[in-house]
VOGUGU-773362 format. One record per residue (C-alpha): residue in three letters; x, y negated, z negated. Coordinates in pm, whole numbers. Example, Ala and Ser with C-alpha at 12.3 -4.5 7.8 and 13.67 -1.06 7.14 Angstrom:
<rs>
- res; x; y; z
- ALA; 1230; 450; -780
- SER; 1367; 106; -714
</rs>
This chain:
<rs>
- res; x; y; z
- MET; 0; 0; 0
- ASN; 143; -337; 103
- LYS; 212; -577; -178
- LYS; 45; -918; -175
- LYS; 301; -1185; -96
- ILE; 320; -1513; -287
- ALA; 545; -1816; -237
- PHE; 617; -2105; -477
- GLN; 730; -2460; -399
- THR; 826; -2685; -691
- PHE; 859; -3062; -687
- GLY; 973; -3300; -959
- CYS; 1160; -3245; -1281
- LYS; 1360; -2954; -1422
- LEU; 1067; -2891; -1655
- ASN; 850; -2802; -1356
- PHE; 1112; -2552; -1239
- ALA; 1119; -2385; -1582
- GLU; 740; -2360; -1583
- THR; 723; -2231; -1226
- SER; 950; -1942; -1323
- ALA; 734; -1858; -1625
- ILE; 422; -1856; -1407
- ALA; 589; -1662; -1126
- ARG; 699; -1385; -1364
- LYS; 332; -1310; -1429
- PHE; 292; -1236; -1059
- THR; 597; -1010; -1035
- ASP; 469; -824; -1340
- ALA; 139; -783; -1151
- ASP; 329; -630; -855
- TYR; 316; -929; -619
- GLU; 608; -976; -382
- MET; 789; -1307; -405
- VAL; 884; -1465; -72
- ASP; 1034; -1797; 35
- PHE; 790; -2083; 90
- LYS; 901; -2098; 454
- ASP; 798; -1735; 507
- HIS; 461; -1576; 577
- ALA; 266; -1525; 254
- ASN; -87; -1446; 137
- PHE; -75; -1717; -127
- TYR; 119; -2043; -148
- VAL; 158; -2222; -480
- ILE; 272; -2585; -497
- HIS; 383; -2715; -838
- SER; 322; -3087; -797
- CYS; 474; -3406; -934
- THR; 316; -3749; -973
- VAL; 611; -3966; -1082
- THR; 607; -4156; -752
- ALA; 385; -4189; -447
- GLN; 662; -4015; -250
- ALA; 638; -3711; -478
- GLU; 266; -3687; -411
- LYS; 330; -3722; -39
- LYS; 564; -3420; -54
- THR; 286; -3214; -210
- ARG; 44; -3298; 70
- ALA; 311; -3217; 330
- ALA; 373; -2879; 164
- ILE; 1; -2799; 187
- ARG; 10; -2861; 561
- GLN; 330; -2656; 594
- ALA; 172; -2358; 420
- LYS; -138; -2365; 639
- ARG; 74; -2386; 952
- LYS; 271; -2080; 844
- ASN; -41; -1878; 766
- PRO; -381; -2038; 837
- GLU; -549; -1751; 650
- ALA; -348; -1800; 332
- ALA; -492; -1943; 10
- VAL; -317; -2252; -124
- ALA; -302; -2341; -493
- VAL; -179; -2676; -623
- ILE; -86; -2700; -991
- GLY; 85; -2953; -1218
- CYS; 82; -3327; -1276
- TYR; -71; -3448; -947
- SER; -342; -3184; -994
- GLN; -401; -3302; -1349
- LEU; -457; -3665; -1257
- ARG; -640; -3641; -923
- PRO; -780; -3291; -873
- GLU; -1064; -3392; -641
- GLU; -822; -3572; -410
- LEU; -624; -3251; -371
- LYS; -931; -3030; -342
- SER; -1037; -3238; -42
- GLN; -717; -3134; 140
- GLN; -794; -2876; 405
- GLY; -699; -2524; 300
- VAL; -661; -2587; -74
- GLU; -848; -2319; -266
- ILE; -726; -2375; -622
- VAL; -634; -2693; -811
- LEU; -518; -2649; -1171
- GLY; -391; -2903; -1421
- ASN; -113; -2858; -1673
- SER; -310; -2654; -1926
- ASP; -487; -2431; -1677
- LYS; -191; -2356; -1449
- TYR; -79; -2072; -1676
- ASP; -404; -1892; -1581
- LEU; -316; -1908; -1211
- LEU; -291; -1531; -1175
- SER; -652; -1474; -1285
- HIS; -776; -1750; -1052
- ILE; -591; -1603; -755
- GLU; -715; -1254; -835
- SER; -1073; -1391; -840
- LEU; -1046; -1515; -481
- GLY; -1246; -1300; -243
- THR; -1465; -1160; -520
- GLY; -1749; -1399; -455
- LYS; -1642; -1638; -730
- GLU; -1597; -2003; -643
- SER; -1247; -2138; -600
- ALA; -1117; -2322; -903
- THR; -1071; -2689; -982
- SER; -975; -2730; -1346
- ALA; -798; -3035; -1482
- THR; -1051; -3214; -1694
- ALA; -870; -3255; -2027
- ARG; -519; -3355; -2119
- PRO; -304; -3059; -2222
- VAL; -280; -2998; -2596
- SER; -124; -2651; -2623
- TYR; 245; -2574; -2585
- GLU; 376; -2306; -2348
- PRO; 748; -2218; -2363
- GLY; 929; -2126; -2045
- PHE; 1262; -2084; -1874
- SER; 1368; -2045; -1514
- MET; 1512; -1721; -1381
- GLY; 1634; -1609; -1042
- ASP; 1973; -1771; -1076
- ARG; 2166; -1544; -1311
- THR; 2419; -1823; -1369
- ARG; 2203; -2105; -1516
- THR; 1854; -2147; -1654
- PHE; 1630; -2447; -1726
- PHE; 1494; -2390; -2076
- LYS; 1177; -2580; -2169
- VAL; 1192; -2689; -2534
- GLN; 936; -2974; -2539
- ASP; 638; -3109; -2343
- GLY; 435; -3429; -2328
- CYS; 516; -3784; -2435
- ASP; 378; -4038; -2683
- TYR; 556; -4340; -2537
- PHE; 314; -4462; -2269
- CYS; 566; -4681; -2089
- THR; 378; -4921; -1864
- PHE; 517; -4771; -1540
- CYS; 463; -4403; -1623
- ALA; 164; -4173; -1568
- ILE; 325; -3864; -1721
- PRO; 164; -3897; -2069
- PHE; -175; -3890; -1895
- ALA; -72; -3584; -1695
- ARG; 107; -3386; -1968
- GLY; -52; -3507; -2289
- ARG; 104; -3589; -2623
- SER; 451; -3482; -2731
- ARG; 462; -3128; -2867
- SER; 697; -2836; -2911
- ALA; 736; -2508; -3094
- THR; 929; -2484; -3420
- VAL; 1305; -2453; -3427
- ALA; 1274; -2086; -3524
- GLU; 1028; -2009; -3243
- THR; 1242; -2191; -2989
- LEU; 1552; -2002; -3099
- GLU; 1362; -1675; -3050
- VAL; 1305; -1766; -2685
- ALA; 1668; -1873; -2653
- ALA; 1773; -1532; -2786
- LYS; 1580; -1368; -2501
- ILE; 1777; -1580; -2254
- SER; 2103; -1487; -2427
- ALA; 2023; -1120; -2365
- THR; 2038; -1182; -1989
- GLU; 2341; -1248; -1767
- VAL; 2284; -1625; -1784
- LYS; 2594; -1819; -1884
- GLU; 2446; -2172; -1905
- ILE; 2127; -2318; -2051
- ILE; 1994; -2662; -1952
- LEU; 1753; -2793; -2215
- THR; 1450; -2959; -2052
- GLY; 1130; -3137; -2149
- VAL; 947; -3463; -2095
- ASN; 1100; -3633; -2400
- ILE; 1326; -3372; -2556
- GLY; 1471; -3607; -2814
- ASP; 1122; -3610; -2973
- PHE; 1143; -3234; -3031
- GLY; 996; -3106; -3357
- ARG; 849; -3428; -3492
- GLN; 502; -3281; -3547
- ASN; 665; -2992; -3738
- ASN; 879; -3223; -3954
- GLU; 1187; -3098; -3770
- THR; 1439; -3273; -3547
- PHE; 1612; -3229; -3214
- LEU; 1944; -3225; -3401
- GLN; 1829; -2922; -3603
- LEU; 1744; -2741; -3279
- LEU; 2087; -2822; -3134
- GLN; 2257; -2699; -3450
- GLY; 2067; -2370; -3422
- LEU; 2152; -2330; -3054
- ASP; 2517; -2400; -3130
- GLN; 2521; -2082; -3341
- LEU; 2351; -1871; -3072
- ASN; 2553; -1573; -2952
- GLY; 2552; -1474; -2587
- ILE; 2529; -1819; -2426
- GLU; 2857; -1986; -2336
- ARG; 2742; -2329; -2213
- ILE; 2453; -2558; -2303
- ARG; 2362; -2886; -2132
- ILE; 2119; -3145; -2263
- SER; 1898; -3312; -2005
- SER; 1760; -3665; -2037
- VAL; 1741; -3809; -2392
- GLU; 1599; -4154; -2472
- PRO; 1871; -4395; -2596
- GLU; 1708; -4458; -2933
- LEU; 1677; -4081; -2993
- LEU; 2034; -3997; -2889
- ASN; 2181; -4073; -3231
- ASP; 2542; -4058; -3345
- GLU; 2492; -3717; -3512
- ILE; 2387; -3559; -3180
- ILE; 2683; -3715; -3000
- ARG; 2922; -3590; -3269
- LEU; 2775; -3240; -3246
- VAL; 2835; -3229; -2872
- ALA; 3189; -3361; -2917
- GLU; 3275; -3097; -3178
- SER; 3093; -2804; -3019
- LYS; 3247; -2543; -2789
- LYS; 2905; -2465; -2636
- PHE; 2761; -2808; -2558
- MET; 2897; -2964; -2242
- PRO; 3031; -3323; -2233
- HIS; 2751; -3430; -2002
- PHE; 2479; -3680; -2093
- HIS; 2176; -3814; -1909
- ILE; 2041; -4134; -2065
- PRO; 1751; -4337; -1923
- LEU; 1834; -4707; -1894
- GLN; 1553; -4819; -1657
- SER; 1656; -5184; -1675
- GLY; 1962; -5377; -1786
- THR; 1766; -5677; -1912
- ASP; 1576; -5691; -2238
- ARG; 1295; -5892; -2080
- ILE; 1208; -5617; -1833
- LEU; 1257; -5346; -2096
- GLU; 995; -5521; -2307
- LEU; 755; -5539; -2011
- MET; 812; -5169; -1957
- LYS; 732; -5104; -2327
- ARG; 1062; -4927; -2375
- LYS; 1167; -4866; -2737
- TYR; 1521; -5004; -2723
- LYS; 1720; -5303; -2606
- ARG; 2014; -5278; -2373
- GLY; 2258; -5316; -2661
- VAL; 2147; -4976; -2794
- PHE; 2220; -4818; -2457
- LYS; 2568; -4976; -2451
- GLN; 2641; -4851; -2803
- ARG; 2551; -4494; -2704
- VAL; 2770; -4501; -2392
- ASP; 3064; -4653; -2579
- PHE; 3041; -4400; -2863
- ILE; 3027; -4106; -2621
- LYS; 3336; -4229; -2440
- GLN; 3513; -4293; -2771
- LEU; 3469; -3929; -2875
- MET; 3473; -3771; -2526
- PRO; 3668; -3984; -2276
- ASP; 3610; -3729; -1997
- ALA; 3233; -3703; -2053
- CYS; 2998; -3745; -1759
- ILE; 2721; -3999; -1826
- ALA; 2428; -4031; -1587
- ALA; 2169; -4306; -1620
- ASP; 1818; -4357; -1480
- VAL; 1732; -4702; -1350
- ILE; 1412; -4839; -1196
- THR; 1436; -5130; -957
- GLY; 1154; -5349; -829
- PHE; 945; -5341; -1147
- PRO; 669; -5605; -1140
- GLY; 812; -5945; -1232
- GLU; 1175; -5842; -1182
- THR; 1345; -6159; -1062
- GLU; 1672; -6192; -873
- GLU; 1831; -6293; -1204
- ASP; 1689; -5983; -1378
- PHE; 1826; -5760; -1105
- ALA; 2165; -5931; -1115
- GLN; 2180; -5879; -1493
- THR; 2095; -5512; -1451
- PHE; 2355; -5467; -1178
- ASP; 2628; -5643; -1375
- PHE; 2539; -5454; -1695
- ILE; 2568; -5117; -1523
- GLN; 2888; -5222; -1349
- SER; 3043; -5312; -1684
- LEU; 2981; -4970; -1840
- PRO; 3172; -4641; -1793
- ILE; 2869; -4468; -1639
- SER; 2948; -4179; -1402
- TYR; 2653; -4208; -1164
- LEU; 2290; -4326; -1140
- HIS; 1950; -4182; -1066
- VAL; 1788; -4475; -886
- PHE; 1408; -4498; -872
- THR; 1227; -4758; -664
- TYR; 926; -4874; -863
- SER; 611; -4698; -744
- LYS; 268; -4819; -853
- ARG; 96; -4540; -1046
- PRO; -286; -4558; -1074
- GLY; -404; -4599; -1431
- THR; -81; -4747; -1565
- LYS; -53; -5100; -1705
- ALA; 224; -5192; -1464
- ALA; -5; -5122; -1168
- ILE; -215; -5428; -1254
- MET; 67; -5656; -1365
- ALA; 135; -5982; -1186
- GLY; 452; -6014; -982
- GLN; 428; -5699; -769
- LEU; 728; -5708; -535
- PRO; 727; -5642; -160
- ASP; 874; -5312; -41
- THR; 1152; -5492; 144
- VAL; 1283; -5645; -179
- LYS; 1257; -5317; -368
- GLN; 1433; -5123; -95
- HIS; 1716; -5379; -72
- ARG; 1778; -5362; -447
- SER; 1760; -4984; -436
- ARG; 2030; -4970; -168
- LEU; 2259; -5191; -377
- LEU; 2214; -4967; -680
- HIS; 2279; -4654; -475
- GLN; 2602; -4812; -352
- LEU; 2697; -4895; -711
- SER; 2624; -4535; -810
- ASP; 2857; -4409; -535
- GLU; 3130; -4643; -658
- LYS; 3084; -4524; -1017
- LYS; 3095; -4160; -916
- ASN; 3408; -4217; -710
- ILE; 3579; -4381; -1008
- PHE; 3476; -4096; -1237
- TYR; 3599; -3832; -992
- ASN; 3930; -4012; -942
- GLU; 3980; -4029; -1318
- ASN; 3951; -3651; -1327
- ARG; 4189; -3578; -1039
- GLY; 4472; -3353; -1153
- THR; 4298; -3243; -1472
- ILE; 4226; -2884; -1571
- ARG; 3855; -2808; -1621
- GLN; 3634; -2505; -1672
- VAL; 3410; -2419; -1373
- LEU; 3110; -2185; -1378
- TRP; 3087; -2039; -1026
- GLU; 2745; -1995; -866
- SER; 2626; -1751; -600
- ASP; 2544; -1995; -320
- ILE; 2762; -1989; -7
- GLU; 2809; -2283; 231
- ASN; 3042; -2247; 530
- GLY; 3236; -1973; 355
- PHE; 3274; -2164; 27
- MET; 3121; -2101; -315
- HIS; 3042; -2382; -558
- GLY; 3025; -2448; -927
- PHE; 3033; -2725; -1187
- THR; 3295; -2819; -1440
- ASP; 3202; -2865; -1803
- ASN; 3171; -3240; -1732
- TYR; 2955; -3180; -1424
- ILE; 3196; -3224; -1135
- ARG; 3102; -3009; -836
- CYS; 3384; -2788; -711
- LYS; 3433; -2541; -427
- LYS; 3666; -2258; -329
- PRO; 3662; -1980; -66
- HIS; 3384; -1737; -147
- ASP; 3482; -1458; -384
- LEU; 3203; -1223; -493
- ASN; 3394; -1131; -809
- SER; 3390; -1495; -923
- VAL; 3009; -1531; -927
- ASN; 2885; -1613; -1278
- GLN; 3241; -1636; -1408
- ILE; 3397; -1932; -1588
- GLU; 3742; -2015; -1454
- SER; 4009; -2273; -1540
- VAL; 4091; -2485; -1236
- THR; 4293; -2790; -1146
- LEU; 4099; -3058; -961
- LEU; 4292; -3150; -647
- GLU; 4093; -3375; -413
- HIS; 3727; -3452; -356
- ASP; 3561; -3454; -16
- THR; 3337; -3728; 120
- ASP; 3037; -3532; -12
- GLY; 3178; -3553; -365
- THR; 3292; -3190; -394
- TYR; 3634; -3112; -538
- THR; 3876; -2864; -388
- ILE; 4067; -2688; -662
- SER; 4361; -2469; -743
- ILE; 4339; -2192; -1001
- ALA; 4500; -2297; -1326
- ARG; 4752; -2044; -1455
</rs>
């Protein structure tokens, strides 16, 4: 008997990827065959994002792609876009199932109900309140480990609290139990993910630091990375723990969003730029080789030329390694969407280009600072033009001729020279 084939496409954050894997495992357990989204399948599942209008556009394009590949296939859309505007997605031709962030974990039962006379599902009426742990699998080298969900911040530009609900997590003990399951696999590296992971444990009178301390004692996992942590939640104790730990990588991702206090206040952020600077300086004091990435939004309503110049100069003055640049996108239902001073796309795009150029300059400086140093690389299984790739502890991408025996191994290398695409060639350190 032929197995039913199902394909998943995930957009957005690392958290979505962790959740997709958790959902997909239910299908493999039910004897479905996993295929690539580009291949012929009976069911196509799109895990959607709503952070920007462009992210939503990608979801709609994926729906069309699936129906072109197999016009008879059933398409399910799950996630944040589904949570906020389910009827809009249900009106897309070929979409059978639309599930929000609470209901997406019941996707298997909804798909199994298709063809039984039951109506197709549209379920995204209430904000999520439960917590579902998850971690990505499929890459035996690294996994995205979900430790937190939701957000209580309600920044004026962001729709995610409406899509994912309030901040919540399991207890430290429960989270460590899931981490122990990961440690029993071949995975060498965990990336901690969530919507606002620094807020972990608050409703249980626990802290993110306590979770990190527990993970630091976990046997079986050699490397742990922390994804984005809000500046005011990335305290000195967490930074010291990373600096002193053999497991936690010297790699930080800190949202800045704007380099001027005026815009930060309009965004309803919970810090001033001085806090961000203090965090960056303290990291570099303890870990001079640390990689520090920063998020920045340009074109926020009311952002003047002076505001942008202040942001640009502030970033330029700091030892940041690279940027994630977001062009402000009006999100329905957010306070920023109805603010005065909405900027034309031409202005936003021009400022975005300048910040991308600054990011390239920062990354080039960071890479040059590391030339000639010896770092630890975890090699991955992907092959491009005969080369395999991996990342150093401080997140520098490296390559060497493919060697099957090196996959999922950590190796000491000397960084020699980086290509125009920002990938280092290496020699093996002896």
